[in-house]
N, C-alpha and C positions, 0 to 999 in steps of 0.2 A: 503493500499501499503506499501511494506516496507520504514522504515525510511532511509534518505539520507545517506550512510556511512560516508561522509565529516563531518555531526553534531555529530554523535559517536564520532568518532576522537578529533573532537574539544572540544567536553564535557571531554572526557579522558584526552586528553593533558591538557586542561586548569583546571583542575577540578572543573567542573562547577555542583557540585552537593553539595545535604545539607546534612550535615555531623553534625556537632556542630554547635549548635546557641548561638549568645553571648549573653551578660546579658542584653541587651536591651530588648530583648523577655521576661524577667522577669516581664515588665510592664504589660504583658498581663493576670498574675495571677500566682498564685502558682505553681511551675514546678515540674512534674513528668517527667524522662525520662526512657521510656521503651528501648526496642533492638530497635525498628523501629521508635516508634512515640515519640514525645515531646508533654506532654501534659499540658497546662494550666488552672487551674480551678478558677473561680471568679464569685459570684454572682448566682451560681445555674446553669451556664453554664460552657462547657469545649472547651477550641480551641485545637484541635489535628492537630500538623504538623506532616506531614508524610516525615520522611527524606528518603534519597536513602541507608541507611544503610541496608544490606542483611545479615540475619543469617540463619544459619542452625545446626541442632544437638545443637540446643539453644545457639550459640555461635556468637557473630556479627563477620564477615568475612572482612567487608570492604564496597565499597558503588558500585551501579549501575546505570549508568545515566538512567534519566527519572524514575526509578522505583517508586518513591514516587508520582509522578504523575500518573503515572498507577494506581497505589494501590487507590489512593484517588479516581477519576473519575471513575475507576470499580466498586467500593464500592458503590459511588454514582448511579450508574446505576443499580447495583442491590438492594439497598437499595428502591429504588423508583420501581423497579419491583416487589418486594415482599412485600412493605408495605399492601396490603390487606390481606396477610397471617399473618403476624407479623409485629406490629409497630417497629421503630426503634428510635436512638437516634439523628438523623441527623436533624438540624435546617438550615443550609445556608452552602453556598461552597463561601468562598472568596477570595481564590486563588487556583490554581490548585493543591495544595500541602497539603491544609488546610481546615478543616472542623468544624465550629461550631454546637455544640451537646449539647444536655441537659446533666446536670451531674447526673450520674446515679452512684447508689452503686452496684458494680459487684458482681455478684453470683460467690463464691468461687470453680465453677468448669468450667472445659472446655469441652464443649459436641461437642467431634469427632464422626461424622457419617459415615460409610465404605461402601462401596458396593463391594469393591472386594477384594481378597487376595494378598496382595502385601506391599512393602516398603522396603526401605533399612537401616532405621535407627532400633536400638536394640528396641524400644518401639512399631514396626508396628508389625501389625498382621502379615505381611508375614514373618519376621524375628522369631518371636514367633511359628508360623507354624513350619519352618525349623527345629528349636529347639526342635520339637517334641511336643509342646504343643496343646492340643486339647481342652482346654477350654480358651477363650481370653475375660478380662473383665466378667465373668459371662457368655457369649455367647458359647456354644458348636460346635466344628468344626469336620467333619468327615473326615476319613480317605483319603487317595486318592486325595486329591485335586491338580490342578496343581497351580502353581505361575501365579499371576493375572487374576486367573479366577474370574468371577463375583459369589458372594456370593448368596445362596439361598434368601435371602432378606437383605435389608439394616439394618445396625445394629446399634446402638450409644454404643461408647465404650470410655466412660468418662476418664478424667484425671484430676490430681489435678492440680493447678496453683502452680508452684514454683516460689519462689521470682527471682528478675533479678539476673542471673548469673547462677541460679540452674537449674536441671532437671525435666521436668513435669514427672507425676508417673502414667503411666494406671493402673486404680483400675475398680472394680465390682460396681456395685450400691451399694450392700451391703456393700461394705467397706466403701464408702461414709457415707452411712448411719450411721454406726459404728463410724465414726470420728467425727461425728455429724455436718459436712460440708451442707447438705441439707436433707430436709425431704422426705420422700417416696413421699409423696402427690406432694409435688413442684417438684421434679424429673420426675414423671411420666407425669405431665401436659407439662412440659418443654421437654421431651423427644417426645411426642407427637407432638409439635410444630418443632423440631427439623427435626423431620423425613418427616412431611410435607413439609417444606422449603427445603430440599435435594432432596424430589423427584420433586418438582417443579423446581429446578435448574437443574437436570438432564434432564428435558423434554425441557427447553429451550435452555442446552447444545447440547444436540442431533440435534434440528433443525439448529445449527449452524454447525453440525459434529464433534462435539465433546462428548467427554464420562466424564461427572463427577464423578471422581473414589470414592473420599474421600473428606472430609472438616472438619473444626473447625468452630464451633460458639462460641461466648462470649455473656452472657445475663447480664442483669443488670435490677435495680428497679430504675425507676422514684420515684422523692419525693412523687407522689401519691400513690406509691407501684405497679403501673403496669409494668409488666417484660416486656421488649424491648430487641432488638438485640442492642449490641453494638460493639464497634472496627471496624470492617469489614466482608463482607461476598462475599465469592465465587470468592475471589481473587489468584492471583497465587502462594501468600504466605502463605494463609489457607487453599488452596485446591489441589487437584491433577486432571490434566486432559490429557486425551489421544486422539487422533484420532480416529474416528469410522473406518475411510478407513482404512483398513490393519490390523485391529485388529484380526480377526479372522483367518485371514492367518499366522499372527505372532504367534498366541497361536498353532496353527497347526503345526508349523515349531519349536515351542520351543523358539520363540524370545520374548524378552521384547517389550511391546507396545511402540510407538512412542509417546512421551509426549510433553506435550507445558506447563511447568510450571517449578518452582524450583526444581523438581526432576533432571533435568539435571546437577546443580549445586549438589544436595546430590551425585550422582553417580560419579562426577567427584573428589569430595573430597574422598570418599572412594576408589575411584582408587589410589589415594595418601596417604590412610593410616589412612585419617582422619575420626573418627566417633564420633566426640564431645569430645576426650579428648586429652590434650597434646596442641601443638602450632599448630595451623592450616596454613595451607600451604598459600603462598601469592596469590591473585587472580592476574594474569594477566590482561594485557589490553584486548587480544584476549578474555579471558574466562566473563571479565566484559561486553565488548560489545554484545557477543554472548547471555548471561543472559538478557542483555535488549532489543537486536532483539525479545526473545521470550516473554517477559513481554508486549512489545509493541504488538506483533502478538496475544497475548490473548485476550488482550484487544479487537482489532479490528475485531477480529473471534468474540467474545461474543456478543460484541455491534452493529458488523454491519456498523459502523462509522469509518473514518480515523483519525488517533490519530494526533493532532496537539500538537507538541512538543513546551514547552515553554521555547524559547531559551534564552532568558535574562538571566543574570547572576541572581541565583535564591535567595540567600539572600537577595541582595537590593530589589528584585521585592516581596517577602514575607514581608519585612517591609513597603512596601510602600503600599501592599494591604491590609494590617492589622491595618494600622495606626500608626505605628511606626518611 
């Protein structure tokens, strides 16, 4: 069910979001701050606090009410759904915006799986195709394809992991091997697992009336050497979703599919002339609330459960639940 408008308005007006975390959180372990997540490592475990920060084109733009809760609870849902296909780093969920995990050594590659020719960012397969490129990350593309068309097969298009503040680079598997980022044997094994995960995600999403268009997986090695999923899986931050209803009609009319993900925000930014360089436009209250509605709708559509917003002031709640 849609979130009550007064709850969203109150969260925006009173700034009830998780953005920066004060020094008290450093007692949880050694801190690493990502674009969206605050990580605290100690004793072979990592506590991940999912903030309400939103990024696009690798730039942090501001905050979205309840975004962190949606991401954390949806990642929990998907980790549990896919554990039989591939293990993950999740241990427990002590707070709506926090997850305790096994400390893993990240694989220095982002595994991006795509099922459709689409995207507005410069690194997307859709924009590469519009530029006339017919080989993308080592995969050949036919002439005459239509934007947003389904690819003949799901494909893995890896990218490098840029440092915080940098831009990821889409490359071929051969380029990864040449840079000695991963061995061919490891890559092929991980490719097979990621394609299997993506196919399962597409089946589950289709049962809910959605198309899982593309996604990004991050993998890591546990201390025992086992490769596991880390970070998140099939959330609106890492994945693109379209409604099945109306997709074929929209394609026939040359209209972009109706989306239910962060693509709404990317398209708005592009309409403002921002594609990652320079100063991003300020997110208005209306844009922030609309983005929140879409995140929540994605959660409810995929899980079949009502979203229960954690309305208490979030930082005191986190401190209480994390024992600070």
